[in-house]
C-alpha positions as CSV (number, residue, x, y, z in Angstrom):
1,M,12.0,6.1,5.8
2,V,8.6,7.2,4.4
3,C,6.5,9.2,6.9
4,E,3.1,7.9,7.9
5,E,1.3,10.7,6.1
6,D,3.1,9.9,2.8
7,A,2.4,6.1,3.3
8,W,-1.3,6.9,3.8
9,R,-1.4,9.1,0.7
10,A,0.2,6.4,-1.4
11,A,-2.1,3.8,-0.1
12,F,-5.1,6.0,-0.8
13,V,-4.1,6.6,-4.4
14,I,-3.4,2.8,-4.9
15,A,-6.7,1.9,-3.3
16,E,-8.6,4.5,-5.4
17,Q,-7.0,3.4,-8.6
18,Y,-6.9,-0.4,-8.1
19,G,-9.5,-1.1,-5.5
20,P,-9.0,-4.5,-3.8
21,E,-6.4,-5.4,-6.4
22,G,-4.2,-2.7,-5.0
23,V,-3.3,-5.1,-2.2
24,A,-1.6,-7.5,-4.7
25,F,0.1,-4.5,-6.4
26,A,1.5,-3.3,-3.1
27,A,2.6,-6.8,-2.1
28,R,4.5,-7.2,-5.4
29,M,6.2,-3.9,-4.8
30,A,7.2,-4.9,-1.3
31,E,8.5,-8.3,-2.6
32,S,10.5,-6.7,-5.3
33,F,12.3,-4.4,-2.9
34,E,12.9,-7.3,-0.5
35,M,14.4,-9.4,-3.3
36,G,16.6,-6.4,-4.3
37,G,17.9,-6.1,-0.8
38,K,16.4,-2.7,-0.2
39,S,15.2,-3.1,3.4
40,E,14.1,0.5,4.0
41,E,12.0,0.5,0.8
42,H,10.6,-2.9,1.6
43,A,9.5,-1.7,5.0
44,A,7.8,1.3,3.4
45,W,5.9,-0.9,1.0
46,V,4.9,-3.3,3.7
47,S,3.5,-0.2,5.5
48,I,1.7,0.9,2.4
49,L,0.4,-2.6,1.8
50,T,-1.2,-2.8,5.3
51,K,-2.8,0.6,4.7
52,V,-4.2,-0.4,1.3
53,E,-5.7,-3.6,3.0
54,T,-7.3,-1.4,5.6
55,L,-8.7,1.0,3.0
56,T,-10.1,-1.6,0.8
57,T,-11.6,-3.8,3.5
58,D,-13.0,-1.2,6.0
59,A,-16.8,-1.2,5.7
60,N,-16.8,2.4,6.7
61,F,-14.5,3.5,3.9
62,I,-16.1,4.2,0.5
63,L,-14.0,4.5,-2.6
64,A,-15.4,6.7,-5.4
65,N,-15.2,4.6,-8.5
């Protein structure tokens, strides 16, 4: 399982690169692992997905674009 620190790092990179569209990217990744029967990887991407959502919707968080 991915540690929380690594999940936050991945989420930050995705949010920085894709902005709000990063939520859809992470959702597609989670779905692909779910469809592939990879439950641990699916859980990791769901965690990353929620973090990307937080980063891209939090009014206090500013992404440098």
